[in-house]
C-alpha positions, -999 to 999 in steps of 0.1 A, spaced: -5 -551 281 27 -563 297 59 -544 291 76 -573 274 47 -578 250 45 -541 243 82 -539 235 80 -569 212 50 -553 193 68 -519 191 99 -536 176 76 -554 151 59 -520 143 92 -504 137 103 -532 114 70 -529 94 74 -491 93 109 -493 80 98 -518 53 71 -494 41 42 -512 56 29 -481 72 -7 -492 78 3 -523 97 29 -504 117 3 -477 125 -21 -503 139 6 -516 162 17 -481 173 -18 -471 181 -26 -503 199 6 -500 221 1 -462 224 37 -458 212 38 -420 208 72 -418 189 59 -443 164 26 -425 159 46 -392 154 67 -409 127 35 -420 110 22 -385 112 54 -371 97 53 -397 70 18 -386 59 27 -349 63 61 -347 47 64 -378 24 28 -384 13 17 -347 14 -15 -357 31 -18 -331 59 -54 -341 69 -43 -377 75 -13 -364 94 -35 -341 115 -53 -370 130 -21 -386 142 -6 -353 154 -37 -347 175 -34 -382 190 1 -375 203 -7 -339 213 17 -322 189 -1 -289 190 27 -272 171 21 -294 141 -17 -292 144 -14 -254 144 9 -255 114 -15 -276 94 -44 -252 103 -23 -222 93 -15 -238 60 -52 -246 54 -62 -210 62 -35 -197 39 -47 -220 11 -83 -210 16 -73 -173 15 -55 -179 -18 -85 -198 -32 -109 -171 -22 -86 -143 -34 -75 -113 -15 -105 -91 -26 -125 -89 6 -156 -77 -13 -157 -108 -34 -185 -131 -24 -186 -168 -26 -219 -183 -38 -228 -215 -19 -256 -239 -29 -287 -235 -8 -287 -254 24 -309 -285 24 -327 -290 57 -349 -320 65 -386 -309 66 -390 -327 100 -360 -308 114 -374 -275 101 -408 -282 118 -391 -291 150 -370 -260 150 -401 -238 144 -419 -255 173 -390 -248 196 -390 -211 186 -427 -208 191 -425 -225 226 -397 -200 235 -418 -171 225 -447 -184 246 -425 -188 276 -412 -152 274 -448 -138 275 
């Protein structure tokens, strides 16, 4: 992409973003690899929309490890609150459903490994 075309697209993306057309602006920012614009999109989702998982994707795209870490820390904090502070408390999960074909294949691999060790 030529510099002039990129600059024109970025201006259009900024205009769209400022007018609240975030999805259209995002498409332009990603296409032009405009890191400042993508960061503004991430900030919009994180601070304005309160959608940290959506913001996480954009923060990763612009290598904002500080924000990625902050979101992970908040997720861990929330999970800790959800589970409670009692370390002896167990969470019951539904039984894991495994494809019968996958189970047979796994058993064959384990049998083959045992044979090889002998």
